[in-house]
N, C-alpha and C positions, 0 to 999 in steps of 0.2 A: 320255355319260350319267352323272349324279352317282352316286357310290358310295352304296349303300344303307346304312341304319343297321345292318342285320344283318351286312353284310360288314365294316363298320367295327368292329363290336363284337368280331369274331373276333380282332382284334389287341390287345384290352384284356387286361391281366394278369388272372389267374384269381382273385385274392383279393378277396372281398367286393365284387363289382361293383355290386350294386344295394342301395341303402339302403331296405330294405323291412321291414315287420313282418308281412306276410301274403302268402300265395300262393293265388291263385284258379285253378282248373282248369276247362277244358271237360271234358265227360264222355266222349262218344263220340269215339274217336280220340286221346284225350289221357290220361285216366286208365284207361279201359277199352276193350278190344278187343271191341266189340259187333257188328262187321261180320258174323260168322258167323250170328248170330240174325236180324239185319236182312235179310241176303241170303236166308236161309231163308224168312222171311215173304214176301218179294217173289216168290220162286220158287213158293211155294205158291199165290199169287194167279195166277201164270201157268199152273200145272198145272190149277187150277180152271177155267180158260178154255181148256183144250185145247192149251196151248202148252208147249214144252219148257223145262225149267229153263235158266237162263243160268249160265255158268261163274262161280265165285266171284271169280276175278281180275278179271272185267269189272265186277262190282258193288261190290267193296271200295272203290274210290276215291270212290264216291258215298255211303258210309255216313254221313259227317258231315253230309250234307244231308237226312237223314231221308226222310220219305215223298216229298217233292217230288223229291229227287235220285234216289231209287231207282225211283220210278214213271217218271220221265223216262228213266232208263237201261233200264228193263225194258219200257216200252210206248211211249216217245217222246212222252208227253203232258206239256204244261206245265200249271200250275195253272189257267189260264184255259180249258182244253179241256173240253168238255162231259162227256167220259168220265173226267176226272181224279177227281172227288169220289167216285164209287162205288169206284174202284180204291183210293183213299186209305183209305176206310172198311174195305174188305176187308183191305188190308195191315195197318192198325192192329189189327184184330181178330185176325188171325193172329199178329202180333207180341206182342200182350198175352197171348195164350194160351201163348206159349213164349218168355218174356222173357229168361230167363237159363239157357239150356240149354248153350250153348257159349261164352257171353260170359265173359271173364275180365279181371282187371287185367293191363295190360301188364307184361311181365317187368321187375322192378326197382321197380315202383311201391310195393310194401309197404315196401321198404327206404328208398325216398325219403321216404315219409310218416313213417316212424320217425325219420329224420334231421331232417326239418322240425320235428317235435314236440320232439325232443331239443334243438334250437336255440331253443326257446321262440318259434317263429313260429306264427302261426295259419294255418289253411287252410280253403278251402271250395270248393264246386262251383257253377258257373254254366253251365247248359245250356239249349238251346232245346227239349229234350224236355219234354212236358207232365208235370204233377205225377203224373197217374195212372200214367204209365210210369216216371217217374224214381224216385219213392220206393220202389216195390217192387224195382227193379233195384239201387239203391244199397244197400238192405238185404241183398239176395242177395249182393252183392259184399263185404259186411262193412264198409261205410264209414259207415253211419248213425251209430254211436256216436262216430265220430272227427271227422267234418266239423263245423266250427264254423258253417257256413252252407250251405244247399242251396237254390239259386234256380233255378226251372224256367221254361220258356218262357211259362207263363201266370201266373207269380207277380206280374209287373208288367204294366202296360198295353202295353208294347212289348217284343218279344224282341230279341235281338241281330240286327243290328249296332247297335241303339239302345243307348246306355250305361246305360239305366235298370236292367237286371238287375245289372250290375256295381256300380253305386252302391248298390243295395239290399243286395248282399252285403257291401260295405264297411261299411255302417251296422250290419248284423247282427253283424259281427265287432268293431265298435267301433274300426275302423282308418280313417284318412284315405285317400281314394283314391290320393293321391300316394305313399302308403307301401305300396301293393299292387302285385304283379306278376300279370298274367293270362297263362296259358299255354294255347294252343289250336292247332288244326291247320287252321283255315279262315280265309279272308280276313275274314269277318265277326267272328271272334274278335278279331283284331288291330285292326280298325276300331272295335269296341266298346270295347276296352281303351284305345285312344288317345283316343277321345272322352270317356271317363270320367276322363282324366288319370292313367292308370296306366301303369306300365312293361309291356312286352309281350314275350313270347317265343313263337316258333313251335315246335310239337312236330313236328319233321321226320319222326319215326317213325310219325306218324299216317296219315290217309287222304288224303294229297296225291295228286292225279291229274296227268296229263300237261298239262292245261290250267292248272294252278295255277302262279303265279309268286311264290313267297313273298318273293323279294328285292325285289319291288315293293310289298310290304305295309307297309314302313317300321317293322317291329318293331325292338326293341332288340337282338335276336339270335335264335339258333335253337339247339335241342338235338337231337342225333341219337339220344340215348337218355334215358330218365327220369333216370338217375343224373347226367348232365351238368348237370342243373339246379342241383345243389348248388354247383357252382363259381360260379354267379351270385348265390348267397344269402349274407347275412352269417353269420359263424360263430356268432353269438348273436343272439337277438331284440333289436330296438332299434338 
């Protein structure tokens, strides 16, 4: 089996590996640990229907996949099931009403963003979460004044894994796609980044589940903690 790009990247010296001017982040599972509030919303839907809550550890790996993943984990329904849409609507209503109760930035993200800004690199957020959920959450997390671009799942005609949201973010930052790196914790993040012509890194600290195989995603590498990302970035912008 050919060596993955992620495995090969581990042998590269740590100085200024990627020639980039901007860093784009996925939101859930990459910048922010939102799984507690997402799992809480799913369990409230279960309780409303006379079911017991599920353990957080069972739901956490599905948090990056939003309503589709959590409803699948909590009820076994795929989006084409007749019962999916009512459950999705109930889930989103519960989630919107308690959007940032226990959600926080992952440890080290604040320092990472400080360092990115100190290096004169631009940064932004590209998520599949809808605008009505993303903007209040990003504001609660204190990121709104800092992010150079915030692209939501309904900002463009196509969400990830389509490259359109990432290309939109690059244009908003005024940076060529080839000079961007996209960091995410799901296969669709890496697929979208590669399709957009960007460098890509897997956030291994995110919501990876047992079924995920990040070595097969063909990312440029992986980071086990947010701080490790700095070793992949140039010391100064440009």
